[in-house]
C-alpha positions in Angstrom: 71.0 86.1 123.3 69.9 87.1 119.8 72.6 89.3 118.2 71.5 92.9 117.3 74.1 93.5 114.7 77.2 91.7 113.4 80.0 92.4 111.0 83.1 90.6 109.8 86.3 92.4 108.6 89.3 90.7 107.1 92.7 92.4 106.8 96.1 91.3 105.7 99.0 93.0 107.4 102.6 93.1 106.3 103.8 92.0 109.7 104.5 88.7 111.5 101.7 86.9 113.4 103.4 87.1 116.8 103.9 90.9 116.5 100.2 91.5 115.6 98.9 89.1 118.3 101.0 90.9 120.9 99.6 94.2 119.8 96.2 92.9 121.0 97.2 91.4 124.3 99.9 93.7 125.6 98.4 96.9 127.0 101.4 99.1 126.1 100.7 98.4 122.4 96.9 98.1 122.6 96.5 101.6 124.0 98.3 103.2 121.1 95.9 102.0 118.4 92.6 101.1 120.1 89.6 103.1 118.9 88.9 105.0 115.6 90.7 108.1 114.3 90.9 111.0 116.7 90.7 109.0 119.9 93.4 108.6 122.5 93.4 106.3 125.5 94.6 108.2 128.6 93.5 105.3 130.8 94.0 101.8 129.5 94.5 98.8 131.8 94.3 95.0 131.7 93.5 94.0 135.2 93.7 90.6 137.0 96.6 89.1 134.9 99.4 87.1 136.4 101.8 88.9 134.0 101.1 92.6 134.5 100.0 94.4 131.3 99.5 91.2 129.3 95.9 89.8 128.8 95.0 86.3 129.7 91.7 84.5 130.1 89.6 86.4 132.7 91.6 89.6 132.4 89.4 92.7 132.8 89.6 95.7 130.4 89.3 99.2 131.8 89.6 102.1 129.3 88.8 105.8 129.3 89.1 106.9 125.7 89.1 110.6 124.8 88.1 112.6 121.7 88.1 116.3 121.3 84.5 116.4 120.1 83.0 113.6 122.2 84.9 114.0 125.5 85.7 110.9 127.6 84.2 107.5 126.8 84.5 104.9 129.6 84.8 101.3 128.4 85.1 97.9 130.0 85.4 94.3 128.9 86.7 90.8 129.7 89.0 88.5 127.8 87.2 85.2 127.4 89.8 83.3 125.3 93.4 84.0 124.6 95.0 81.3 122.4 98.6 82.5 121.6 99.0 83.8 118.0 95.8 82.1 116.9 92.6 83.5 118.5 91.3 86.1 121.0 87.7 86.5 122.2 86.8 89.4 124.4 83.8 91.6 125.3 83.8 95.4 124.9 81.3 97.4 126.8 80.5 101.1 126.7 77.9 103.9 127.6 77.5 103.4 131.3 74.1 104.4 132.9 73.8 106.4 136.1 74.8 103.4 138.2 77.9 102.6 136.0 76.2 99.6 134.3 77.4 99.4 130.6 74.5 99.6 128.1 76.2 98.7 124.9 77.9 95.2 124.9 79.9 93.7 122.1 81.5 90.3 121.8 84.6 90.2 119.5 86.3 87.2 118.0 89.7 87.8 116.4 91.7 85.1 114.6 95.2 85.3 113.3 96.7 83.2 110.4 99.9 83.4 108.5 99.3 83.8 104.8 103.0 83.8 103.9 106.2 84.5 105.7 105.9 87.9 107.4 102.3 88.5 106.4 99.3 87.9 108.6 95.6 87.7 108.0 93.4 89.0 110.8 89.7 88.2 110.8 87.5 90.2 113.2 83.9 89.1 113.9 82.2 91.7 116.1 78.7 91.1 117.4 76.5 93.5 119.3 74.7 91.6 122.1 73.0 94.5 123.9 72.1 98.1 122.9 69.5 100.8 123.4 67.8 103.0 120.8 70.0 106.0 121.7 73.0 104.0 120.5 71.8 103.9 116.9 74.6 106.3 115.8 77.2 104.1 117.3 75.8 101.0 115.6 75.6 102.9 112.3 79.3 103.8 112.5 80.4 100.4 113.6 81.9 99.4 110.2 83.8 102.6 109.8 84.9 102.6 113.5 86.4 99.1 113.2 88.0 99.9 109.9 89.8 103.0 111.2 90.8 101.1 114.3 92.4 98.4 112.2 94.1 101.1 110.1 95.7 102.4 113.2 96.8 98.9 114.2 98.5 98.5 110.8 100.3 101.8 111.2 101.7 100.5 114.4 102.8 96.9 113.4 103.7 97.1 109.7 107.4 97.7 108.8 107.5 100.4 106.2 111.1 101.5 106.9 112.3 100.8 103.3 109.8 103.4 101.9 110.0 106.0 104.6 111.7 109.4 105.2 112.1 110.3 108.8 113.5 113.3 110.7 113.2 114.5 114.3 114.2 117.7 116.0 114.0 119.1 119.6 112.9 122.7 119.6 113.0 125.1 122.5 109.3 126.0 122.5 106.3 124.7 124.3 104.2 122.1 122.6 101.1 124.4 122.3 103.1 127.0 120.4 104.6 124.4 118.1 101.2 123.1 117.3 100.0 126.5 116.4 102.9 127.0 114.1 101.9 123.8 112.3 98.1 124.5 112.2 97.6 128.2 111.7 97.9 129.2 108.0 99.3 132.7 108.8 102.2 131.0 110.7 102.7 128.1 108.3 103.4 130.3 105.3 106.3 132.0 107.2 108.4 128.9 107.3 107.0 126.1 105.2 109.3 124.4 102.6 113.1 124.2 102.0 115.4 127.2 102.0 114.5 129.9 99.6 110.9 128.8 99.1 107.7 130.8 99.8 104.2 129.5 100.0 100.7 130.6 99.0 97.9 128.8 100.9 94.7 128.6 98.8 92.6 126.5 101.2 93.1 125.1 104.7 90.4 123.1 106.5 91.8 121.5 109.6 89.4 118.6 110.1 89.4 114.9 109.2 88.9 114.7 105.5 89.6 118.5 105.2 91.7 119.8 102.4 94.8 121.9 102.5 95.9 123.3 99.1 99.1 125.4 98.7 101.6 126.3 96.1 105.3 126.3 97.0 107.3 128.9 95.0 110.9 127.8 94.4 113.8 130.2 94.3 114.0 129.9 90.5 110.3 130.8 90.1 109.0 127.3 89.6 105.7 126.6 91.3 105.0 123.3 93.0 101.3 122.6 93.8 100.6 120.6 97.0 97.3 118.9 97.8 96.9 117.6 101.3 94.0 115.8 102.9 93.9 115.5 106.7 93.4 112.0 108.0 93.7 112.4 111.8 94.1 115.4 114.1 94.8 115.1 117.8 95.6 118.6 119.1 99.1 119.1 120.5 99.9 115.4 119.8 99.8 114.4 116.2 98.8 115.2 112.6 98.3 112.6 109.9 97.7 113.6 106.3 98.1 112.4 102.7 100.3 114.6 100.5 100.2 114.7 96.7 101.1 117.0 93.8 97.7 116.6 92.2 94.3 116.9 93.9 93.3 113.5 95.4 89.9 113.7 93.7 91.2 114.5 90.2 90.7 111.8 87.5 94.3 111.8 86.6 95.5 111.4 90.2 98.2 108.8 90.6 97.7 107.1 94.0 101.3 105.9 94.0 102.6 109.5 93.6 101.7 110.5 97.1 102.8 109.8 100.6 101.3 109.8 104.1 102.8 112.1 106.7 102.8 111.4 110.4 103.8 114.4 112.5 104.2 113.8 116.3 104.6 116.5 119.0 106.1 115.3 122.3 106.8 117.4 125.3 110.3 117.0 126.7 110.6 119.2 129.8 109.0 122.3 128.3 110.7 121.8 124.9 109.0 119.9 122.0 110.3 117.0 120.0 108.8 117.2 116.5 109.1 113.9 114.6 108.1 113.7 110.9 107.6 110.3 109.3 106.7 110.2 105.6 105.5 106.8 104.3 105.5 106.3 100.5 103.3 103.6 98.8 106.3 102.1 97.0 110.1 102.0 97.5 110.5 103.1 93.9 108.7 106.3 94.4 110.4 107.1 97.6 113.8 106.6 95.9 112.6 108.8 93.1 111.8 111.8 95.2 115.0 111.4 97.3 117.4 111.0 94.4 115.7 113.2 91.8 114.2 115.9 93.9 116.5 115.9 96.9 113.5 115.3 99.3 115.5 114.2 102.3 117.7 117.4 102.3 114.6 119.4 101.6 113.0 117.9 104.7 116.0 118.8 106.8 115.8 122.4 105.6 112.1 122.4 106.2 112.3 121.4 109.8 115.3 123.8 110.4 113.2 126.7 109.1 110.4 125.7 111.5 112.9 125.8 114.4 114.3 129.2 113.2 110.8 130.6 113.1 110.0 129.3 116.5 113.2 130.9 117.9 112.1 134.2 116.4 108.7 133.9 118.1 110.4 133.1 121.4 
């Protein structure tokens, strides 16, 4: 069969080869990162394996992915080769017709090699074997889609604990309300920032790539500009955004002087667990903001103010 389109992507991950390989063949991990930004996988199964949940040669893939804008996307596939920590070959099929026959078929070859202790090179070669004219948009976005998918894989497997700040709090409020408190500007300005701070929101565009510009006003009158760019938005589940003091597009912007925030919202019996994870580009910069600016204590006060505001709403 003559390929319709093919691409190759090479990535190096700061994670051991076994861990990354398992992320591809164990369904409990695979479902957490499969598909580009904005997708979840409410249905994700590897069927026909001797060891439940772990792919082997002949295992069938059954997935229903979901995106707020695109709805449900059924997918299928088959693992053709599974060579531990070295190579995986599988088909991925999408866009079923009225009879459930998939109309877009890809064959994917993934290889894993250790480049040095604890670091792994992953080479993906994806080939489109079958497609229809109406799938042109999917083919045009193939490079970006795979790139975002591998970004999500990296966020799951790479150990960034030495350059992270983390905090978690269970609040007595339903998840839908907590989401509103985080995503509606009129509510955000009521609690955002450490104790004694107020905020002025200049722009807020809640969409992937959208910008959120605000100025935090300290108790002593000092202004702190904040420039945020949204990376991923899954309503009531998670927000991912890049946070910097200078506009990301400014010529003088220092890429190291920013961090990526992951905010997760989990329902726990009608209450909501809010988990904030800030990942800095370097250990040095993380230590700087913690030691010089008291960022860890500021984060604790920040999430405490959120909980107090929610209690007032309740």
